[in-house]
N, C-alpha and C positions, 0 to 999 in steps of 0.2 A: 129650774130656769127663772120662774116667776122670782123666786128669792135671789138670785143672781142678779138680775137687770134691775130690780128693785133697791137692791144694796149699793150697786154702783151708782144708781140715779140719787139716791139719798146722800151718798158721799160727794158727788158731784155738786150737788146743790148746796151743800155746805161749804165746798171749797169756793164756788163761784159766789156764794153770799157774802162771804168773809165776815162772819160773825160769830166764828167759833164752829168748831166740828168735833167729832168723835176723838178720843186722846190721841188712838192709833194713826188716824188720817193726820191729825196735828203733828205729830211727831214725824210724819213723812213731809209735811209742808216745810217745817224747819229744817229738816235735813235737805230738802230742796234749796234752800237758801244758801245752804253750806257748799254742796257739790255740783249744783247746777243741773242735776238730772230731773226730769219730769217727775211730777208726784205719783204717776202709774208706775213709773219703773221702779221707784224707791219703794211702792207699795208690794211691787212683785218680789222683790228682794227680801223685804222683811216677811212676806207671805212664805216664801220657799225655808227661810231660816224656821218659822214657825212651825211649818209642817214637818222639819226634820226635829223640832224640839217635840212635838206632839208623839213621835216614836218611843222617845225617852219617858214621857208621862204614862203612856200605856203600858211600859215595861216590857214590850216584845215587838219584832218588827213585823209591821201590817203594810205589806207593798202596795195592796189594792187602796188602802187609805191615803198612803203617801203620793201615788201618782193621781188619784183622784183630786187631792187638795191643791197639788201642784197646777193640774189642768184649770181648776177653779180659779186660782189666783192670776193665772197667764189671762184668762178671759175677763176677770174681773177688773184688773189694773187697766187693761185695754179700754174697757168699758168707761171708766172712772175718767179718764183722759178725754173720751169723746164726749161724754156728757157735759165735762166740766167747760170744754170748748164751747159747746153748743150753748150751754147758758150763759157764758160770757158773751156770746156774740149775740143772744136773746136782750141782752141789757139788765142783768141781775145785778152786776157789781155796782150800776148807777142808780140804783133804787134807793128809796130813803131808808136810813139806818134802821128805822123800828120795823120796817117791811123785812130787810134782809135778817134781822133778829129772828123776826117769826118763821122766815125761810128756813135760817138754819135749824132751829128747833123742829120744824117738819121734816126736814131732810133726816134729822135723828129718829124722829117716829117712823119714817119710811124704813131705814134701815134696821132698826129694832124688831118691825113687823115681818121683814126679811128674814132675818137671823133666827125669830120664832118659827117660821115656816120650815125653814130648811135641817134647823136642829132637829125639829120633830120628825120630818121625812128620814133624816139620816141616810141619805143616798150619797151625797158629796155636797161638803160644805167648805167656806172659807176657813183656812187653819186656824187662824185667831178665833173664830167661833166654836172649832171643834175643840180648842184649848179649854173656852169657858165651858163647853160641856163636859169635858173630862174631869174638869176641877170640880163642875156641879155634882157630878153624879159619881165619880171614882173616890172624891176625898172630901166633899161639904154635904153630903147626904140631900142633894137636890137643892140646895140653897144657890138660886141663880144670882141675887144680889150680892152675895158674899164672893161667886165666882167672878163677877164681873169687877167687883173692887180689886181683886188679887191680879186680874188680869191688865188692870190701869197702872200698875208699878213700873213694869219697863218702859212705856212709852212715856211716862211721865219723867222718869229718869233721862231719857233722850231729849226732850224739850228743855229741860235744865241743864243738859251738857250744851246744848244747841245755844242757849242764851248767853252761856259764857263765852263762845266761840264769835257768834255774830252781834251780840249786845242787844238783841232784840227776841221777842216771842212772836212767832206767827199763828195764825190760825187758832189762838185761844181766846175766847171769848164768851160772850152769855150761852152760845150754844155748846161750848165745851161743859161749862158748869151743868147745863140741863143735861148733857149726856153723862156726866160723872154721876149726878143726883139720880137720874130717872132710867138709865138704861136697863138695869135688871129689872126694875118695876115695870117697864115698858113691855120687855120680853115675856115676862110672866104674865101680864095682863093680856098681851097677844096670843098667849098659849090659850087662854080661856075663851075669849070672844072672837079670835079670827081662824075660823075652819076648827072649830073646837073638836071634832070628830077625829082630826089627825092627831095622834097620841105618841108621845115620846116611844121608841122602841129603842133607845141607847142600851147597848149591853155593857155590863162592867164585869164579866165572868172573867175576863183575862188578866186584870188586876186582883180581883178578890181571890183568885186560885194561888196567887203569889205568896 
């Protein structure tokens, strides 16, 4: 629960500060400019598609995992919209550019800590973060940085396509660069210093037996 709220708040802070966000959130903001749906709704749609994709990555059907991830994304996407509206009303978008840049980076730190917590707990998590967990432990021998880099490819393609449609790129700035460079490092660091007794219990047996 802490991870869910912290993740949504971090993303909402990045969106409100408007100095760059995580690349998945940036892709949702750019799709928002095309289709007019709220960022939360687009994040929900992306998350559900992501949850389905994870079933293929683990090479078996896991109904409990699928339902848990869909429930997570329903709450998460709603919270992102709530936090974004709250922070906008609090005046975050009107702050000086340097402060907003720092807040965007802080938002990324928040959601990386959140990812670290619920990936280790491995009860229920954002489907996209489950993707990085699957890549990290099923295919990349525990390398969180490599998993994050691979996971950035689809939203980067979305942002590029959106640019050709709208002629602009939204929510891609210093915060996005910070996210691309440090997401994996921040998650790995949080694994060690934030609640270090909480250990990864991620099981790879289902794939290794294939």
